[in-house]
ROSERO-872352 format. One line per field, with one value per atom (N, C-alpha, C): residue number from 0; x, y, z; residue in three letters. Coordinates in nm, 3 decimals, decimal comma. Layout:
nr = [NUM  ...]
px = [X  ...]
py = [Y  ...]
pz = [Z  ...]
rest = [ALA  ...]
***
This chain:
nr = [0  0  0  1  1  1  2  2  2  3  3  3  4  4  4  5  5  5  6  6  6  7  7  7  8  8  8  9  9  9  10  10  10  11  11  11  12  12  12  13  13  13  14  14  14  15  15  15  16  16  16  17  17  17  18  18  18  19  19  19  20  20  20  21  21  21  22  22  22  23  23  23  24  24  24  25  25  25  26  26  26  27  27  27  28  28  28  29  29  29  30  30  30  31  31  31  32  32  32  33  33  33  34  34  34  35  35  35  36  36  36  37  37  37  38  38  38  39  39  39  40  40  40  41  41  41  42  42  42  43  43  43  44  44  44  45  45  45  46  46  46  47  47  47  48  48  48  49  49  49  50  50  50  51  51  51  52  52  52  53  53  53  54  54  54  55  55  55  56  56  56  57  57  57  58  58  58  59  59  59  60  60  60  61  61  61  62  62  62  63  63  63  64  64  64  65  65  65  66  66  66  67  67  67  68  68  68  69  69  69  70  70  70  71  71  71  72  72  72  73  73  73  74  74  74  75  75  75  76  76  76  77  77  77  78  78  78  79  79  79  80  80  80  81  81  81  82  82  82  83  83  83  84  84  84  85  85  85  86  86  86  87  87  87  88  88  88  89  89  89  90  90  90  91  91  91  92  92  92]
px = [11,185  11,099  10,959  10,899  10,764  10,665  10,562  10,452  10,332  10,258  10,135  10,020  9,922  9,810  9,684  9,566  9,442  9,440  9,375  9,360  9,272  9,297  9,214  9,191  9,100  9,061  9,180  9,278  9,394  9,482  9,457  9,535  9,478  9,364  9,292  9,378  9,450  9,527  9,633  9,710  9,813  9,748  9,638  9,566  9,514  9,453  9,404  9,520  9,628  9,745  9,797  9,806  9,855  9,756  9,626  9,524  9,526  9,537  9,540  9,662  9,775  9,895  9,877  9,813  9,796  9,688  9,580  9,469  9,441  9,523  9,507  9,378  9,312  9,187  9,072  9,086  8,984  9,013  8,908  8,928  8,956  9,013  9,037  8,906  8,800  8,669  8,617  8,635  8,592  8,668  8,800  8,881  8,838  8,818  8,774  8,639  8,548  8,415  8,427  8,506  8,521  8,592  8,693  8,762  8,664  8,581  8,480  8,387  8,344  8,256  8,326  8,453  8,530  8,539  8,578  8,594  8,462  8,350  8,218  8,157  8,224  8,169  8,047  8,039  7,921  7,932  8,042  8,052  7,977  7,923  7,846  7,929  8,060  8,146  8,228  8,272  8,360  8,489  8,536  8,659  8,748  8,876  8,976  9,088  9,136  9,248  9,358  9,477  9,594  9,690  9,750  9,848  9,986  10,082  10,222  10,278  10,326  10,373  10,518  10,601  10,740  10,740  10,799  10,796  10,848  10,948  11,004  10,943  10,871  10,823  10,672  10,599  10,454  10,412  10,292  10,235  10,315  10,358  10,439  10,373  10,260  10,192  10,061  9,983  9,855  9,818  9,721  9,662  9,513  9,430  9,285  9,245  9,178  9,137  8,986  8,931  8,788  8,758  8,636  8,583  8,477  8,500  8,406  8,322  8,201  8,117  8,173  8,248  8,310  8,428  8,514  8,628  8,661  8,711  8,744  8,838  8,801  8,884  8,863  8,778  8,754  8,622  8,621  8,501  8,420  8,477  8,407  8,355  8,289  8,244  8,320  8,293  8,363  8,515  8,559  8,698  8,772  8,883  8,970  9,031  9,022  9,062  9,147  9,260  9,346  9,295  9,226  9,166  9,271  9,359  9,461  9,594  9,701  9,832  9,906  10,005  10,088  10,161  10,163  10,231  10,327  10,457  10,551  10,537  10,539  10,520  10,624  10,745  10,849  10,805  10,720  10,670  10,564  10,505  10,397  10,451  10,548  10,599  10,697]
py = [10,979  11,065  11,066  11,184  11,201  11,220  11,139  11,154  11,211  11,300  11,355  11,302  11,245  11,181  11,194  11,173  11,176  11,066  11,094  10,995  10,880  10,764  10,646  10,568  10,475  10,401  10,333  10,291  10,223  10,317  10,447  10,546  10,573  10,515  10,553  10,539  10,431  10,411  10,519  10,547  10,652  10,789  10,812  10,940  10,962  10,859  10,868  10,897  10,826  10,845  10,989  11,044  11,181  11,283  11,261  11,353  11,352  11,235  11,224  11,297  11,293  11,364  11,515  11,557  11,700  11,761  11,687  11,733  11,631  11,625  11,525  11,542  11,657  11,675  11,596  11,563  11,481  11,334  11,255  11,112  11,040  10,922  10,843  10,815  10,788  10,761  10,882  11,001  11,124  11,142  11,120  11,134  11,030  10,907  10,801  10,836  10,887  10,924  11,034  11,136  11,245  11,198  11,115  11,059  10,979  10,900  10,822  10,912  11,021  11,117  11,182  11,217  11,277  11,180  11,055  10,956  10,926  10,934  10,906  11,028  11,145  11,267  11,317  11,290  11,324  11,457  11,529  11,658  11,762  11,862  11,965  12,051  12,057  12,140  12,048  12,102  12,026  11,996  11,875  11,840  11,753  11,783  11,703  11,678  11,556  11,522  11,465  11,519  11,471  11,409  11,299  11,230  11,247  11,270  11,272  11,135  11,065  10,929  10,916  10,870  10,840  10,700  10,687  10,559  10,446  10,471  10,366  10,355  10,458  10,460  10,462  10,485  10,496  10,640  10,660  10,793  10,868  10,990  11,071  11,205  11,235  11,361  11,369  11,472  11,491  11,638  11,671  11,804  11,787  11,857  11,856  11,994  11,996  12,120  12,122  12,243  12,253  12,384  12,394  12,519  12,563  12,676  12,728  12,840  12,858  12,967  13,104  13,112  13,238  13,206  13,305  13,291  13,429  13,432  13,558  13,642  13,766  13,859  13,853  13,763  13,751  13,819  13,886  13,958  13,879  13,773  13,693  13,565  13,482  13,353  13,243  13,119  13,001  13,018  13,014  13,037  12,904  12,890  12,774  12,785  12,677  12,684  12,562  12,588  12,481  12,444  12,330  12,288  12,233  12,154  12,087  12,100  12,098  12,112  11,979  11,976  11,857  11,833  11,710  11,673  11,559  11,584  11,474  11,365  11,240  11,128  11,123  11,172  11,171  11,251  11,352  11,433  11,359  11,256  11,184  11,073  11,002  10,883  10,918]
pz = [10,929  10,849  10,909  10,915  10,969  10,854  10,853  10,757  10,832  10,768  10,825  10,742  10,811  10,743  10,827  10,766  10,844  10,950  11,062  11,168  11,120  11,177  11,147  11,276  11,273  11,393  11,460  11,385  11,444  11,526  11,521  11,597  11,737  11,769  11,891  12,017  12,035  12,159  12,177  12,073  12,082  12,101  12,033  12,041  12,184  12,242  12,380  12,475  12,460  12,547  12,540  12,419  12,403  12,458  12,435  12,488  12,641  12,700  12,847  12,904  12,834  12,881  12,865  12,758  12,731  12,820  12,844  12,927  13,037  13,141  13,246  13,328  13,320  13,392  13,330  13,203  13,138  13,165  13,179  13,202  13,070  13,081  12,961  12,888  12,965  12,905  12,828  12,883  12,813  12,682  12,688  12,565  12,461  12,505  12,411  12,348  12,429  12,377  12,271  12,299  12,202  12,075  12,090  11,974  11,888  11,953  11,882  11,802  11,864  11,797  11,679  11,696  11,586  11,469  11,498  11,391  11,321  11,394  11,336  11,270  11,280  11,222  11,297  11,427  11,507  11,582  11,569  11,635  11,554  11,620  11,553  11,459  11,480  11,396  11,303  11,193  11,105  11,181  11,174  11,245  11,156  11,160  11,090  11,189  11,193  11,279  11,193  11,210  11,138  11,239  11,200  11,283  11,222  11,308  11,266  11,299  11,198  11,217  11,173  11,264  11,233  11,174  11,057  10,987  11,074  11,158  11,243  11,381  11,427  11,566  11,582  11,476  11,488  11,509  11,564  11,584  11,690  11,654  11,747  11,781  11,719  11,748  11,673  11,705  11,638  11,639  11,554  11,553  11,522  11,598  11,575  11,524  11,410  11,344  11,327  11,321  11,294  11,222  11,172  11,118  11,217  11,281  11,380  11,319  11,370  11,319  11,357  11,467  11,509  11,600  11,619  11,710  11,765  11,887  11,953  11,865  11,845  11,768  11,618  11,569  11,425  11,389  11,276  11,231  11,129  11,079  10,978  11,042  10,962  11,013  10,941  10,981  10,927  10,943  11,066  11,102  11,114  11,044  11,062  11,202  11,279  11,420  11,456  11,517  11,568  11,706  11,715  11,842  11,938  11,887  11,969  11,897  11,974  11,913  11,904  11,820  11,805  11,936  11,979  12,102  12,072  12,072  12,046  12,151  12,108  12,197  12,309  12,284  12,388  12,511  12,492  12,604  12,684  12,624  12,688  12,778  12,731  12,803  12,910]
rest = [MET  MET  MET  ILE  ILE  ILE  ASP  ASP  ASP  VAL  VAL  VAL  ARG  ARG  ARG  PRO  PRO  PRO  ALA  ALA  ALA  ARG  ARG  ARG  ALA  ALA  ALA  SER  SER  SER  ASP  ASP  ASP  VAL  VAL  VAL  GLU  GLU  GLU  ALA  ALA  ALA  TRP  TRP  TRP  VAL  VAL  VAL  ARG  ARG  ARG  MET  MET  MET  ARG  ARG  ARG  CYS  CYS  CYS  ALA  ALA  ALA  LEU  LEU  LEU  TRP  TRP  TRP  PRO  PRO  PRO  ASP  ASP  ASP  GLY  GLY  GLY  THR  THR  THR  GLU  GLU  GLU  ALA  ALA  ALA  GLU  GLU  GLU  HIS  HIS  HIS  ARG  ARG  ARG  ARG  ARG  ARG  GLU  GLU  GLU  ILE  ILE  ILE  SER  SER  SER  GLN  GLN  GLN  ILE  ILE  ILE  LEU  LEU  LEU  ALA  ALA  ALA  GLY  GLY  GLY  GLU  GLU  GLU  LEU  LEU  LEU  GLY  GLY  GLY  GLU  GLU  GLU  SER  SER  SER  ALA  ALA  ALA  VAL  VAL  VAL  VAL  VAL  VAL  LEU  LEU  LEU  MET  MET  MET  ALA  ALA  ALA  GLU  GLU  GLU  ASP  ASP  ASP  VAL  VAL  VAL  GLY  GLY  GLY  SER  SER  SER  GLY  GLY  GLY  VAL  VAL  VAL  VAL  VAL  VAL  GLY  GLY  GLY  PHE  PHE  PHE  VAL  VAL  VAL  GLU  GLU  GLU  LEU  LEU  LEU  SER  SER  SER  ILE  ILE  ILE  ARG  ARG  ARG  PRO  PRO  PRO  CYS  CYS  CYS  ALA  ALA  ALA  GLU  GLU  GLU  GLY  GLY  GLY  CYS  CYS  CYS  ARG  ARG  ARG  THR  THR  THR  ASN  ASN  ASN  ARG  ARG  ARG  ILE  ILE  ILE  ALA  ALA  ALA  TYR  TYR  TYR  LEU  LEU  LEU  GLU  GLU  GLU  ARG  ARG  ARG  GLU  GLU  GLU  VAL  VAL  VAL  LEU  LEU  LEU  PRO  PRO  PRO  LEU  LEU  LEU  GLU  GLU  GLU  ARG  ARG  ARG  VAL  VAL  VAL  LEU  LEU  LEU]
***
């Protein structure tokens, strides 16, 4: 069974591993720095991160969401935006 819940500090290692697999051009240090900023609420935009956790296996995916002031093709402001997509852990390892 998969539970979806807000990210917490104990998720950092799995989160870094998945981000590095999804965006290999970014360094581990860059991913860690951005994750730290997200967890501390230090990004300029609203950000929410949800973790998909398999009860028996731990974190298996994530999604990063934000509210942006604008987005391509949108005529309004305060746009809900999917920053990052869920990445099953099997694709990472």
